[in-house]
C-alpha positions in Angstrom: 0.1 -0.1 0.1 1.2 3.4 -1.0 2.5 4.8 2.2 1.1 7.9 3.6 2.4 11.7 2.6 5.7 12.9 5.4 4.2 14.8 7.7 3.8 18.6 6.4 3.7 17.3 2.7 0.8 18.0 0.9 -1.0 15.7 -0.1 -0.7 14.8 -3.7 -3.9 14.0 -6.0 -4.2 12.5 -9.1 -7.7 13.5 -11.0 -9.8 11.1 -13.5 -12.9 12.3 -15.0 -13.8 12.8 -18.4 -15.3 15.9 -18.1 -12.8 18.8 -18.4 -15.4 21.3 -15.7 -15.6 18.8 -13.3 -12.1 18.4 -13.3 -11.3 22.1 -13.5 -13.1 22.3 -10.1 -12.3 20.0 -8.3 -8.7 20.6 -9.0 -9.3 24.4 -8.1 -11.2 23.3 -4.9 -8.0 21.3 -3.9 -5.2 23.0 -4.9 -6.8 25.8 -2.4 -6.5 23.6 0.5 -3.0 23.9 2.6 -2.6 20.1 2.6 -3.4 19.2 -1.0 -1.6 19.7 -4.1 -3.2 18.0 -7.6 -0.4 16.5 -9.5 -2.0 15.2 -12.9 -5.2 14.9 -14.4 -6.9 12.3 -16.8 -9.6 12.4 -19.1 -9.9 8.9 -19.1 -9.3 5.3 -17.6 -6.0 4.2 -18.9 -4.9 8.0 -19.0 -5.5 7.7 -14.8 -3.7 4.3 -14.6 -0.8 5.2 -16.9 -0.4 8.2 -15.0 -1.1 6.8 -11.8 1.2 4.2 -11.9 3.8 7.0 -13.0 3.3 9.7 -11.2 2.4 7.4 -7.3 0.2 10.2 -6.2 -1.2 9.4 -2.3 -4.6 9.6 -3.6 -6.4 8.8 -7.2 -10.3 10.4 -7.7 -11.7 8.3 -10.1 -15.0 8.8 -12.2 -17.1 6.0 -13.3 -18.2 6.2 -16.7 -15.4 7.2 -18.8 -13.9 6.1 -21.7 -11.4 3.3 -22.6 -11.6 2.1 -19.7 -14.2 2.3 -16.6 -13.7 3.7 -13.3 -14.3 0.5 -11.8 -12.1 -1.6 -13.4 -9.6 1.4 -13.1 -9.9 1.3 -9.1 -9.0 -2.8 -9.6 -5.7 -2.7 -11.3 -4.3 0.0 -9.3 -5.9 -0.8 -5.9 -7.2 -4.5 -6.1 -6.5 -7.2 -4.2 -4.2 -8.7 -7.0 -1.9 -5.3 -6.9 1.3 -5.9 -5.3 1.6 -2.1 -4.3 -1.9 -1.0 -4.1 -2.7 2.5 -4.4 -5.5 4.8 -2.4 -8.4 5.6 -4.5 -11.5 7.4 -4.4 -13.9 6.5 -6.3 -15.9 10.0 -7.4 -19.3 9.8 -9.0 -22.8 10.8 -9.9 -24.5 8.2 -10.0 -26.0 6.7 -6.3 -26.5 2.6 -7.8 -25.3 -0.1 -5.5 -23.6 -2.1 -8.3 -21.3 0.9 -9.0 -20.5 1.3 -4.8 -20.1 -3.0 -4.9 -17.7 -2.5 -7.6 -15.6 0.1 -6.5 -15.1 -1.2 -3.0 -14.6 -4.7 -3.9 -11.9 -3.3 -6.4 -9.9 -1.9 -3.6 -11.4 1.5 -3.3 -10.8 3.1 0.4 -13.8 5.6 -0.6 -16.9 6.1 -2.4 -18.3 9.6 -2.9 -21.4 11.0 -4.9 -20.2 14.6 -6.5 -23.0 16.6 -5.1 -22.0 15.7 -1.6 -20.2 19.1 -1.7 -16.2 20.1 -1.7 -15.7 20.1 2.1 -16.8 16.4 1.6 -14.0 15.9 -1.2 -11.5 17.2 0.8 -12.6 15.0 4.1 -12.2 11.6 1.7 -9.4 12.8 0.4 -7.4 12.9 3.6 -9.0 10.4 4.7 -7.8 8.0 2.1 -4.3 9.4 2.7 -4.5 8.5 6.2 -5.5 5.5 5.5 -8.8 5.4 6.5 -12.1 5.4 4.1 -15.4 7.3 3.6 -18.1 6.3 1.9 -20.8 9.1 1.2 -23.1 9.5 4.2 -26.1 9.1 2.0 -25.1 5.7 0.5 -22.8 4.2 3.8 -25.6 2.4 5.8 -27.7 1.4 2.9 -25.3 0.0 1.1 -24.4 -2.0 4.3 -27.6 -3.2 4.7 -27.8 -4.4 0.8 -24.2 -6.5 0.7 -24.9 -8.6 3.4 -29.1 -9.0 2.8 -29.8 -12.3 1.3 -29.7 -12.4 -2.6 -33.3 -11.9 -5.0 -31.8 -11.8 -7.9 -30.1 -15.4 -9.1 -27.5 -13.4 -10.5 -26.7 -10.0 -8.9 -24.6 -7.7 -11.2 -21.8 -7.5 -8.9 -21.1 -10.1 -6.3 -21.3 -9.0 -2.7 -19.2 -8.2 -0.3 -17.4 -11.4 1.4 -17.5 -11.4 5.4 -14.6 -11.5 7.2 -14.6 -15.1 9.5 -14.0 -14.4 13.1 -10.7 -15.8 13.7 -10.8 -14.7 17.9 -13.7 -13.4 20.3 -13.5 -9.6 19.9 -13.9 -7.9 23.2 -16.9 -5.7 24.2 -15.0 -2.3 23.6 -13.9 -3.8 19.7 -17.6 -4.6 19.1 -18.4 -1.3 20.0 -16.3 0.4 17.7 -17.4 -2.2 15.1 -21.1 -1.4 15.7 -19.8 2.2 14.9 -18.1 1.1 11.9 -21.3 -0.2 10.4 -23.2 2.4 11.3 -21.0 4.6 9.0 -18.9 6.3 11.5 -15.7 8.0 11.0 -12.7 7.6 13.3 -13.3 10.8 14.2 -16.9 10.1 15.5 -16.0 6.9 17.0 -13.5 8.7 19.5 -16.2 11.2 19.9 -18.8 8.8 21.0 -17.0 6.1 22.9 -14.9 8.7 24.9 -11.7 7.5 23.8 -8.5 9.0 21.6 -8.3 8.5 17.8 -5.3 6.7 18.6 -6.7 4.2 21.0 -10.0 4.0 18.0 -6.9 2.8 15.2 -5.5 0.1 17.7 -9.2 -1.5 18.2 -9.7 -1.3 14.5 -5.9 -3.1 13.8 -7.1 -5.6 16.3 -10.7 -6.2 14.5 -8.9 -6.1 11.3 -6.7 -8.8 11.8 -9.2 -11.0 14.2 -11.2 -11.2 11.6 -8.7 -11.1 8.7 -10.8 -8.1 7.4 -8.9 -6.2 4.5 -10.6 -3.0 5.0 -14.0 -1.1 7.0 -16.7 -2.5 4.4 -15.2 -6.5 5.6 -15.6 -5.4 9.0 -19.0 -3.8 8.8 -20.3 -6.8 6.3 -19.5 -8.5 9.6 -21.2 -6.3 12.0 -24.4 -6.4 10.0 -24.4 -10.4 9.2 -23.5 -11.3 13.0 -26.5 -8.9 14.0 -23.6 -6.0 15.2 -25.2 -3.2 13.5 -28.1 -1.5 15.0 -28.0 1.2 16.9 -26.7 0.2 20.9 -26.9 -3.7 19.8 
């Protein structure tokens, strides 16, 4: 996994979108942030993959519907489970479709954001990805996690559901508290505030949970929580 930028260094971002106005808007806002700089732009998926491999940005922002290679396939090539040195990808799209969220997160994306989420959330998603955290648009988080763990009503779903992790060692009560809040879409900072613990304590609990579940990311942790009844408020 690409290492986080050194302390004090700006977060280097690649923007890939087939609409020039979108790229310009993202660049204008992100370059205005004191801790973020845009280092490359791409108008299609093939160019995005090539530029990302050459420039090694800290975070790649990928649209889904792009010519030559769509954003889901580009995500898989840059951040998928078979990639030796995966990069941090945030998918940013107009389309709030479950199969797109599925494909992005299964392909290795650490974030999924709708374009109408606003510039502040865009910057937050970039910072979260650079720090090794993840951010999914609040409007899709809980609905997504309920959906990916529900029994499939269609015989052949468009995208296979997220495979939940398997528990190899019991979780502590505090770890279960953290898992429940992850499943409800809370960020690390929100979990820390709700449980009255430090941010570093939350990260320690999450690292332990990830090891015990053999989970690759927060999505698999949340999927396990939904399937095992640990995702309800107070549950």
